[in-house]
C-alpha positions in Angstrom: -12.7 -2.6 -8.6 -13.0 0.9 -7.2 -16.4 1.5 -9.0 -17.7 -1.8 -7.6 -16.7 -0.8 -4.1 -18.5 2.6 -4.4 -21.6 1.0 -5.9 -21.7 -1.8 -3.3 -21.0 0.3 -0.2 -22.7 3.5 -1.5 -19.7 5.7 -0.6 -18.8 8.9 -2.4 -15.3 9.4 -3.7 -14.6 12.2 -1.3 -16.1 10.7 1.8 -12.7 9.5 3.2 -10.8 12.7 2.2 -9.6 15.0 4.9 -10.8 18.6 5.0 -9.2 19.3 8.4 -6.5 21.9 8.4 -4.5 20.2 11.2 -4.3 16.9 9.2 -3.3 18.7 6.0 -0.7 20.9 7.7 0.6 17.8 9.5 0.9 15.9 6.2 2.8 18.9 4.6 5.2 19.1 7.6 5.8 15.3 7.5 6.6 15.5 3.8 9.1 18.4 4.4 10.7 16.3 7.1 10.9 13.2 4.9 12.4 15.3 2.1 15.1 16.8 4.4 15.9 13.3 5.8 16.2 12.0 2.3 18.7 14.8 1.4 20.8 14.1 4.5 20.9 10.4 3.9 21.9 11.0 0.2 24.7 13.2 1.4 25.9 10.6 3.8 25.8 7.6 1.4 26.6 9.7 -1.7 24.0 7.9 -3.7 20.2 8.1 -4.3 18.5 6.0 -1.6 14.8 6.9 -2.5 13.3 8.6 -5.5 11.7 12.0 -5.4 8.6 10.4 -7.0 8.0 8.6 -3.7 8.0 11.8 -1.8 5.6 13.4 -4.4 3.3 10.4 -4.0 3.3 10.8 -0.2 2.6 14.5 -0.5 -0.5 13.8 -2.7 -1.6 11.0 -0.4 -1.1 13.2 2.7 -3.2 16.0 1.3 -5.9 13.5 0.4 -6.1 11.5 3.6 -4.2 13.4 6.3 -1.2 12.7 8.5 -2.8 9.9 10.6 -3.6 7.7 7.7 -0.4 8.8 5.9 1.7 7.3 8.7 -0.3 4.1 8.3 0.4 4.2 4.5 4.1 4.4 5.2 4.0 1.5 7.7 1.9 -0.8 5.5 3.9 0.1 2.4 7.2 -0.7 4.1 5.8 -3.9 5.5 4.5 -5.0 2.1 7.8 -4.1 0.4 9.8 -6.0 3.0 7.6 -9.1 2.6 7.5 -9.2 -1.2 11.1 -8.1 -1.8 12.3 -10.8 0.6 10.3 -13.4 -1.2 11.6 -12.2 -4.5 15.2 -12.2 -3.2 16.9 -9.1 -2.0 20.1 -8.3 -4.0 22.7 -6.0 -2.4 22.7 -2.5 -3.8 20.0 -3.2 -6.2 17.2 -0.6 -6.1 13.5 -1.7 -6.3 10.5 0.4 -7.0 8.7 1.6 -3.9 5.9 3.5 -5.6 3.7 0.4 -6.2 3.9 -0.5 -2.5 2.9 3.1 -1.6 -0.1 2.9 -3.9 -1.2 -0.4 -2.4 -0.7 1.0 1.1 -2.7 4.0 0.2 -5.6 1.9 -1.2 -5.6 -0.3 2.0 -5.6 2.9 4.1 -8.2 4.6 2.1 -10.7 1.7 2.1 -9.9 -0.2 5.2 -8.3 2.2 7.8 -11.4 2.5 10.0 -12.0 -1.2 10.1 -8.3 -2.0 10.8 -8.2 0.8 13.5 -11.2 -0.7 15.3 -9.7 -4.2 14.9 -6.3 -3.4 16.4 -7.0 -0.5 18.8 -10.4 -1.3 20.4 
């Protein structure tokens, strides 16, 4: 699917990547904040509430696309997880994998952010 997209729209792989230091530093700061919030919440509830793999995924995504699109990834991923896990049936205290939703949110942000931004904010 990715190859077809690049062939059809003649985009390079690195066209949507961020090479702006402000965006990269913002993504790093956001990941540090998320990690600290995760640690505090785990101390309060005395159990693991989110895996460290999710934080690592967000770090890589943030370095690739920057903080603006990373916030969009978090929003879209949370929305998708809420919808699909609700349809599947939420069971109390049962964990669910959030990584696949992060990856889908990243793909939506990577390929469609500009179009969605124009659609909703112009």
